[in-house]
Wavefront OBJ file of the C-alpha trace (Angstrom):
o trace
v -5.046 -45.540 3.648
v -4.692 -42.096 5.235
v -6.426 -40.108 2.514
v -9.566 -40.119 4.661
v -9.887 -39.939 8.453
v -8.986 -43.196 10.173
v -9.769 -44.481 13.646
v -6.333 -46.049 14.220
v -4.216 -42.882 14.036
v -3.260 -42.872 17.717
v -2.290 -46.550 17.619
v 0.657 -45.606 15.372
v 1.119 -41.929 16.168
v 4.203 -42.233 18.405
v 5.921 -44.614 15.991
v 5.331 -42.237 13.082
v 6.692 -39.281 15.085
v 9.770 -41.317 16.071
v 10.378 -42.133 12.408
v 10.697 -38.419 11.627
v 14.258 -38.760 12.940
v 14.965 -42.243 11.555
v 18.471 -42.824 10.161
v 17.025 -43.699 6.735
v 15.822 -40.646 4.822
v 13.123 -42.682 3.058
v 11.591 -43.523 6.428
v 11.737 -39.856 7.440
v 9.987 -38.787 4.228
v 7.273 -41.408 4.559
v 6.751 -40.594 8.243
v 6.373 -36.894 7.445
v 3.823 -37.553 4.725
v 1.859 -40.025 6.835
v 1.803 -37.670 9.823
v 0.534 -34.838 7.623
v -2.226 -37.144 6.380
v -3.089 -38.220 9.926
v -3.710 -34.620 11.012
v -7.309 -34.986 9.837
v -7.648 -38.028 12.142
v -6.425 -36.151 15.217
v -9.359 -34.865 17.319
v -7.043 -34.474 20.347
v -4.801 -32.023 18.464
v -1.580 -33.975 19.007
v -0.219 -32.578 15.758
v 0.069 -29.190 17.470
v 2.549 -30.655 19.961
v 4.466 -32.567 17.291
v 4.410 -29.870 14.613
v 7.887 -28.511 15.370
v 9.352 -32.001 14.990
v 7.535 -32.318 11.679
v 8.681 -28.875 10.528
v 12.280 -29.860 11.342
v 12.086 -32.419 8.532
v 11.856 -29.469 6.110
v 15.514 -28.838 7.035
v 16.567 -32.431 6.373
v 20.099 -33.032 5.116
v 18.591 -34.902 2.176
v 16.824 -32.189 0.211
v 14.380 -34.591 -1.432
v 13.180 -35.620 2.038
v 12.723 -31.980 3.033
v 10.708 -31.329 -0.132
v 8.436 -34.311 0.419
v 7.638 -32.934 3.849
v 7.122 -29.366 2.609
v 4.786 -30.552 -0.120
v 2.572 -32.450 2.346
v 2.501 -29.906 5.198
v -0.573 -28.054 3.940
v -2.688 -31.034 5.040
v -1.929 -30.151 8.654
v -3.460 -26.712 8.184
v -6.569 -28.188 6.619
v -7.299 -30.114 9.832
v -8.589 -27.102 11.799
v -8.119 -23.434 12.713
v -5.432 -24.053 15.371
v -3.547 -26.305 12.992
v -3.913 -23.723 10.231
v -2.384 -21.001 12.404
v 0.470 -23.270 13.504
v 1.161 -24.192 9.880
v 1.047 -20.648 8.500
v 3.285 -19.353 11.302
v 5.714 -22.235 10.782
v 5.870 -21.753 7.028
v 6.324 -17.991 7.405
v 9.293 -18.593 9.673
v 10.705 -21.213 7.311
v 10.268 -18.837 4.350
v 12.312 -16.154 6.119
v 15.051 -18.421 7.442
v 15.766 -20.321 4.221
v 17.303 -17.266 2.552
v 20.832 -18.558 3.252
v 20.130 -22.124 2.134
v 21.361 -23.584 -1.117
v 17.886 -24.407 -2.456
v 16.094 -21.312 -1.186
v 14.099 -20.774 -4.380
v 12.741 -24.328 -4.381
v 11.951 -24.175 -0.661
v 10.062 -20.938 -1.149
v 8.243 -22.379 -4.142
v 7.131 -25.387 -2.077
v 6.024 -23.104 0.758
v 4.006 -20.952 -1.646
v 2.451 -24.021 -3.237
v 1.657 -25.476 0.184
v -0.158 -22.272 1.132
v -2.039 -22.367 -2.174
v -3.077 -25.969 -1.548
v -4.251 -24.988 1.924
v -6.263 -22.084 0.548
v -7.854 -24.330 -2.081
v -8.847 -26.796 0.658
v -10.215 -24.351 3.251
v -11.131 -21.257 1.184
v -9.895 -18.951 3.954
v -8.731 -15.554 2.655
v -6.418 -15.092 5.662
v -4.173 -17.838 4.265
l 1 2 3 4 5 6 7 8 9 10 11 12 13 14 15 16 17 18 19 20 21 22 23 24 25 26 27 28 29 30 31 32 33 34 35 36 37 38 39 40 41 42 43 44 45 46 47 48 49 50 51 52 53 54 55 56 57 58 59 60 61 62 63 64 65 66 67 68 69 70 71 72 73 74 75 76 77 78 79 80 81 82 83 84 85 86 87 88 89 90 91 92 93 94 95 96 97 98 99 100 101 102 103 104 105 106 107 108 109 110 111 112 113 114 115 116 117 118 119 120 121 122 123 124 125 126 127
């Protein structure tokens, strides 16, 4: 339902953000993916305020949850120039900090793929 812009995004926005820290990792993964999809339905730019909470899911204790989030994050950057900058800066920081993590290679792969997906969507050479 969130593949295209929707007019009900703000009706559920706070609930989705709250679910990013839900005790069940499946709920966290779904919330992260839904929030990334809702970025295109966010004319007020609320994703900019909630981006750090979303990025925190990429450090989730359950690696599969972190990967689901990483693989969907590019959609935030496709929502506008401010979102693109926030995303690229966030992913650059995540790329540097993951060097000590167990799954560093996979994290970096997902970051690289996310940036590629963003480039394919926006065709911006600065990505």
